[in-house]
C-alpha positions in Angstrom: -53.1 -2.9 -11.6 -52.4 -2.3 -7.9 -49.3 -0.3 -6.9 -47.3 -2.0 -4.2 -45.6 1.2 -2.9 -47.1 4.3 -1.4 -46.0 7.7 -2.4 -44.0 8.1 0.9 -42.1 4.9 0.3 -41.2 5.9 -3.2 -40.1 9.4 -1.9 -37.9 7.8 0.8 -36.2 5.5 -1.7 -35.6 8.4 -4.1 -34.1 10.5 -1.4 -31.9 7.6 -0.3 -30.6 7.1 -3.8 -29.9 10.8 -4.3 -28.0 11.0 -1.0 -26.0 8.0 -1.9 -25.1 9.4 -5.3 -24.1 12.8 -3.8 -21.9 11.0 -1.3 -20.1 9.0 -4.0 -19.6 12.0 -6.2 -18.2 14.1 -3.3 -15.5 11.6 -2.1 -13.0 13.0 -4.6 -13.8 16.6 -3.6 -13.4 15.8 0.1 -10.1 14.1 -0.5 -8.8 17.1 -2.5 -9.9 19.5 0.2 -8.2 17.6 3.0 -5.2 16.3 1.1 -1.8 16.8 2.7 -0.2 20.2 1.9 2.0 20.5 -1.2 0.5 17.3 -2.6 -0.6 16.8 -6.2 -3.5 14.6 -7.1 -2.8 12.5 -10.2 -5.5 10.6 -12.0 -5.0 7.9 -14.5 -1.8 6.5 -16.0 -1.0 9.8 -17.7 0.1 11.4 -14.4 3.4 13.1 -14.1 5.1 10.7 -11.6 8.6 11.3 -10.6 11.3 8.6 -10.0 12.4 8.8 -6.3 15.9 7.7 -7.4 16.2 11.1 -9.0 16.6 12.5 -5.4 18.9 9.7 -4.2 22.1 10.7 -2.6 25.2 8.7 -3.6 26.5 6.4 -0.8 29.8 8.3 -0.8 28.1 11.6 -0.1 25.6 10.4 2.6 25.9 12.0 6.0 25.3 10.3 9.3 23.6 11.9 12.2 23.5 10.6 15.8 20.7 11.4 18.3 22.3 13.2 21.3 19.2 13.1 23.5 16.1 10.9 23.7 12.9 12.0 22.1 9.5 10.7 23.2 7.1 10.5 20.3 3.8 12.4 20.7 0.8 10.3 21.4 -1.6 9.8 18.5 -4.5 12.1 18.2 -8.0 10.6 18.3 -9.6 13.1 15.9 -6.9 13.3 13.2 -6.7 10.7 10.5 -3.1 11.4 9.6 -1.5 10.7 13.1 -3.5 7.8 14.5 -0.5 5.5 14.3 1.7 5.4 17.4 5.4 6.2 16.8 8.4 4.6 18.5 10.6 6.8 20.7 14.0 7.9 19.4 16.9 6.7 21.7 20.2 8.3 22.5 23.0 7.3 20.2 20.6 6.2 17.4 22.2 6.6 14.0 20.3 8.2 11.1 21.6 8.2 7.5 20.6 10.7 4.8 19.2 8.8 1.8 17.5 11.4 -0.4 17.6 15.2 -0.9 14.6 17.1 -2.1 15.4 20.8 -2.5 17.0 21.8 0.8 15.4 19.0 2.8 16.8 15.6 3.6 15.1 12.2 4.0 16.8 10.3 6.8 16.6 6.6 7.7 17.5 4.5 10.7 17.3 0.7 10.5 17.1 0.3 14.3 14.2 2.8 14.5 12.4 1.1 11.6 12.7 -2.3 13.3 11.3 -0.8 16.6 8.5 0.9 14.7 7.6 -2.3 12.9 7.5 -4.2 16.2 5.4 -1.5 17.8 2.9 -1.5 14.9 2.7 -5.3 14.9 2.2 -5.4 18.6 -0.6 -2.8 18.5 -2.3 -4.6 15.7 -1.7 -8.0 17.2 0.1 -9.2 14.1 3.0 -11.8 14.1 6.3 -10.3 13.2 7.8 -11.8 10.1 11.5 -11.6 9.5 13.3 -12.5 6.4 16.2 -15.0 6.7 
């Protein structure tokens, strides 16, 4: 019986398979090393997930903030995976409402800013803007 592969070809395939397996196994480890700070990695359905409504501020207790000066968003960084998305600028007089409180920090929301951010993202990605009627 004649062997179709030389020793070098078999060694190359073996090395390729080993490198591929090491790459697949290390994906989770790389994610854990570069995960955002104070984040918890949950696996499977038995994870301890929290309901965001637990932190919701009742509408009667929500505070409103108004921007007193314009803020130009920083340009996205080329080398960073977390800030590649361009952000819309914040304009003077823009209203922000607190929606959630987590410890001593607040989550704020602005519908006008959200609409501008959506339009900017759709324009940069060349997507049509869909609006609900």
